[in-house]
C-alpha positions in Angstrom: -20.1 -40.5 36.6 -19.7 -40.8 32.8 -16.5 -41.8 31.1 -16.1 -38.8 28.8 -14.2 -38.1 25.7 -14.1 -34.7 24.0 -13.4 -34.8 20.3 -12.5 -31.8 18.1 -11.8 -33.7 14.9 -13.6 -36.1 12.7 -14.0 -39.4 14.7 -15.4 -41.7 12.1 -14.7 -45.2 13.2 -12.5 -47.4 15.3 -11.8 -50.9 14.0 -11.5 -52.3 17.5 -12.2 -49.5 19.9 -12.1 -51.5 23.2 -9.3 -53.8 24.2 -8.3 -55.6 27.3 -6.4 -58.7 28.1 -8.9 -61.3 29.4 -11.6 -58.9 30.7 -14.0 -58.6 27.8 -16.7 -61.3 27.8 -16.9 -63.8 25.0 -20.1 -62.2 23.7 -18.5 -58.7 24.0 -21.4 -57.3 26.1 -19.6 -56.7 29.4 -16.3 -56.5 31.2 -15.5 -59.5 33.4 -15.2 -58.7 37.1 -11.8 -59.7 38.3 -12.8 -59.5 42.0 -13.8 -62.9 43.4 -15.8 -63.6 46.6 -14.2 -65.0 49.8 -14.4 -68.6 48.3 -12.6 -67.6 45.1 -15.8 -67.7 43.0 -17.1 -65.1 40.6 -19.6 -62.6 42.0 -21.9 -62.8 38.9 -21.6 -59.1 38.2 -19.8 -57.4 35.3 -19.7 -53.9 33.9 -21.3 -52.9 30.6 -20.2 -49.8 28.8 -23.1 -47.8 27.2 -23.4 -44.6 25.2 -25.4 -41.8 26.8 -27.9 -41.9 23.9 -28.6 -45.6 24.4 -28.2 -46.3 28.1 -30.1 -49.6 28.1 -28.0 -51.3 25.3 -24.4 -52.4 26.0 -21.8 -51.4 23.5 -20.4 -54.6 21.9 -16.8 -54.3 23.0 -15.5 -56.9 20.5 -16.9 -55.1 17.4 -16.2 -51.8 15.6 -18.0 -48.8 16.9 -19.3 -45.8 14.9 -19.3 -43.0 17.3 -21.7 -40.8 15.3 -19.3 -37.8 15.9 -18.5 -36.2 12.6 -16.7 -32.9 13.5 -18.8 -30.9 11.1 -18.9 -27.8 13.4 -16.3 -25.7 15.1 -17.8 -26.6 18.5 -16.2 -29.6 20.2 -18.4 -32.6 20.3 -18.6 -35.0 23.2 -18.9 -38.7 23.2 -20.1 -39.9 26.6 -19.8 -43.4 27.9 -21.2 -44.8 31.1 -20.3 -47.8 33.1 -23.3 -49.9 34.3 -23.6 -53.0 36.4 -24.3 -56.1 34.2 -25.8 -59.3 35.7 -23.9 -62.3 34.6 -25.1 -65.9 34.6 -28.2 -67.4 36.3 -26.8 -67.5 39.9 -27.6 -64.6 42.2 -25.3 -61.6 42.1 -23.3 -61.1 45.2 -22.6 -57.8 46.8 -19.0 -56.6 46.7 -16.5 -54.7 44.5 -16.1 -54.7 40.8 -12.6 -54.6 39.4 -11.9 -54.6 35.7 -10.0 -52.7 33.1 -10.5 -51.7 29.4 -8.6 -49.5 27.0 -10.5 -47.3 24.5 -8.7 -46.4 21.2 -9.9 -44.0 18.6 -9.0 -43.2 15.1 -9.8 -39.8 13.6 -9.2 -37.9 10.3 
């Protein structure tokens, strides 16, 4: 299921759209899985957030994001995000749950 946002005004830019205490990776490509395996080790799986128009490229969560929505029509515009599994590190990924959190903030004119 996509994470959806419906915008009816000009969404130009957000200076730091995604924020989350200790769950964004250092390189900004994925959200860190807070769920550990039975031994208390990471499961080597995170979650990347992608735009519908570029599903193979993770949004860099630690950089500004231009949504591409300009609000130039009277029809509401949608900005669709999807959450995708993201393989972390060189060790094998382990099956299990992914638990993480992120906040998305927007600025509009």
